[in-house]
Structures are given as C-alpha cells and as structure tokens.
N, C-alpha and C positions, 0 to 999 in steps of 0.2 A: 517642230523639229524633233526627230527621234534620236536618242543617244546612239553612238557608234557601237556596232556589234550586238545590238539587242534584238535584231530581227524586226519583223513586223509587229507593231504594237497597236492594239485596238482598244478604244475606250468602251466602257460598258454601254454607253448610250449608242455607239455605233453598232455593237453586237446586237443590242435589242432592236435597233431600227432595221438593220440590213440582214440579220441572220435568218436562216430558214426556221420557221416557226416550229414545225414538228420536231426537228432535230434538237432545237433548243429545249423544248418541253421534255423530250426524252432524257437529255443531259441533266436538266434540273431535277427530274424525278430520280434519276440514278444517283445524283449527288445527295439528294435528300435521304434516299434509302441507305446510302453509305454512312451518312451522318447519324441516322437513327440506329444503325447497326452498332457503331462505335459507342454511342450513348448507352445502348443496352449492355454492351460488354463492360463499360465503365461501371454501370450500376451493379452488374453481377460481381465484378471484382471487389467493389466496395462492400457489398453484402457478404461476400466470402471472407474478406479481411475482418469485418466486424464479427462474423460468426466464429472465426478462428480465435480472435482476441477474447471473446466471451468464453469460448471453450477453454482457452489457456487460463483465464482468470478463475473459472470454476474449478479446474483441476488443481491449480496452485492453492486456492482457498481450501479445498478439501484436504490437501496434503498438510497445510498448516494447522487446520482444525484437528486432524487426527494426531499430529505430532504433539501439539500442546496438551491435548487430552491424555495421550499415552504417557507423556513425561510427568504429568500431574499424578497419574495413577502409580507410576513407578516410584516416585519420591515421597508420596504422602505418608506411607507407612513408617518411614524413618524420620518424618518431620517432627519438630518439637514446637510447642506453643511459643509465641513471642514472649520473651522475658518481661516481667511486670514493670521493670524500670523503663523499658522502651514503650510499653503501653501507656504508662503515665506521661511520658515525655511527648508522646504523639497524639494524645487524645483530643487536643485542640485542633488537629488537622484531619483526623480520620475517625470514622464512627466506631464506637466501642464494639459493635457486633463484628466489624471487619477485623479489628485488632485481635479479637478473641478467636476468630475463625482461622486466621492465617497460620500456616505452619512454616517453620524455618529449617533448612537443611544446610549444614556447613560441610563442604567437601574437603576442606583443609589441604588445598594444593592440587587436588584432582580436577580434571576438566571434563565437561560434558562434550561428547563427540559431536561432529557436525550431523545435522539431520540426514536421514537416509535418502531424501529426495534431492539433495543438493547436486549430486552428480548429474541427474537427469535435467535439473534446471539449468546448469551450466551448458550442457549439451544443446539445450534449446536456445542458447544465446543470452541467458539472463546472467548478468555480471553484478559485481559489488554486493554479493549476498552477505548478510551480517555474519561476522566471524564469532560465532557463539563460544568457541573454545577460549577466546581472549576476553570475554566479558566477565566483569566482577560478579555479577548476579544475573539470574534469569527468573522471570516470574511465569509460573504455569498456573494461571487462575489464582487460587488461594494458597499455592505452595511457592515459596521463594527459595531458590537454590543459590548459595554463595560459593564461589570457587575457593575462597579462603575463609576468612572469619567475617562475622557480621559487623558491618560498619554503619554508623548512624545515617550518614548522608546517602549511602547506597541503599540502605533500608528504606529511606524516605522515597527515593526514586522507584524502588520496586513496589512499594505500597501504592504508589500512584497507578501503576499498571494493574495491580490487584483491584483497585477501585474502578478502573476502566473496564476490566473484565466483568465486574459485578454490575455496573450500570448498563453496559452495552450488550453483554452476553457473549459467550465464546464465538458463536457463528458470526455475529455482526462484527466483532473485533477482528476476526480472521479476514473477513471480506474487506473491511476498511484498510487493514494493514497491507494486504496484497495489492489492492488497487492503487494505493498511494505509493507503494514501493515501486511497482512497475511503471508508474507515471513519472516519478522523480528519479528513480535509479539510485537512491541513496537512503540508507537506513535512518540516518539522523534527520532527513527531510520529511519523513513520514509524520504527519501531524500528531498521531498518537505518541510518538517519541519526542518530537520537539516540544509538545505541551508538557510532557513529563520533565524534560530538561529545564524548561522555563520555571516550573514550580519548584523543582529541586534547587535551582540557583537562588530563588527567592528565599527559600528556607535556609540555605547555607549562609546567606548574607545577614538575615535577621530571623533567627529561630524563635524569637519572642513575639513576632508578629503573626498571630494565629489567623488561619483562614480555613474554610472547608474545601478540601480537595474534591469531595463528592459533588458539592454544588457547582464547582467550576467545571468538572467533567460533564455534568448534566447540561450546563449552559452551552458548552461547546457542542454537545450532541444536538441540542435543540437548534442551535445556530447553523448546523451542518458544517462545522469547521473541521471535523475529522474526515 
C-alpha cells in the first residue's frame, strides 16, 4: 500500500529487476561522476582553507616576532639592571645568568601603544586581542617594561616569560603564542600565559617554597604542553 499523494513508488529491487539496463548504467555512471566531482570540490576547499589558515598563521607569527624584537631594541638602551635585592630574593627560582641579563624599564604611568598590526588583525576578524596598554608589565625577551613601578609579583610573572623566551627562542615562542591564541581566542588561555599565571600564583601563596622556573618551562616544552 502506497502513501496518499506520494505518486508511484518503486523499490530498489524492482528498479534493478525491471529497469532498462543501459539507461540504469548511464544513470549510475552519471551519479558516480557527480559524486566524484563534489568530493574533488570538497578536497579543494579543505586544502584552500588549510592553506589560508597556514598563511594567516605565518603572517601573524612574523608580525609578532618583529614587534617583540623591535620593542626589545627600543627599550633596552634605557633599561636598568635588576636591583640586587630582587636578584637575591628570586635566585631560588631563576638562574643567576637570567637575573643578571634582564633589564628593567619603568614608564611611571605612561603606556605602550597597541601594536601597529592590531588594526589589520581586527579587519581580518581576529577579536579579543590582548590589551597591551592596560597591562602592568610586558616582557620583550630580556627586557621587562613596567607601566608604573616594579612590583615583586609582577616581576615574577614577567621573569617567567623571560625564561620562556630563553628556553624556547623568540621564533618558537611567537609561533606557539599565535597558534594557541587563534585556537582559543583568549589571551589568558594561551598555555604560555596560563603556565606563567600558575607559577606566579604559587609564588604569591608561598614565596618561601623554591622551585626552578626554567626546569618547569623545559618540562612543558618537552611534554608539548605549550
């Protein structure tokens, strides 16, 4: 019994048994060709999207690399060595070589302007970019710039990033940051940042419980957690 209003309905078995063989073969071949065509189009679209994504990643990574390097070069001349009291207080967490190499800049209320590529990034649909002008400190490799005055907890956080730069290298750091940011869409969700916040919080709760930041950074790198 066929449903009302559905017209003539044929089972596949009936079509195979009573249908004209040549017509059926032509129809099957045509359908297969259409299927193959759309599969090819889908593969081409996927390849194009992947290519565009990699192109965007590479472009964004290069922008970040150039920005971090240029800011480091801009501020290093005015940077001062880390005060000895801070070196002594933090030597149980960071290597003496890093503490000696780092330079500190205090802007005393001034703010670092947004990176020049932010406008282009927003035009490309990238949202939630880190608001650098509102950050208490920024680390440009071995140069730490404080918007106001040096603060012990903020210094600890910034030195973690300096350690990440040292262990990972600028190019790898930039690549990891960009990929994680575009994947998560949030600055604080980037593993490089979340790891720094985690160790900073541990230090704030118990500054007497020493641990090696460099060892932890290297462990995360080897584990592929960044």
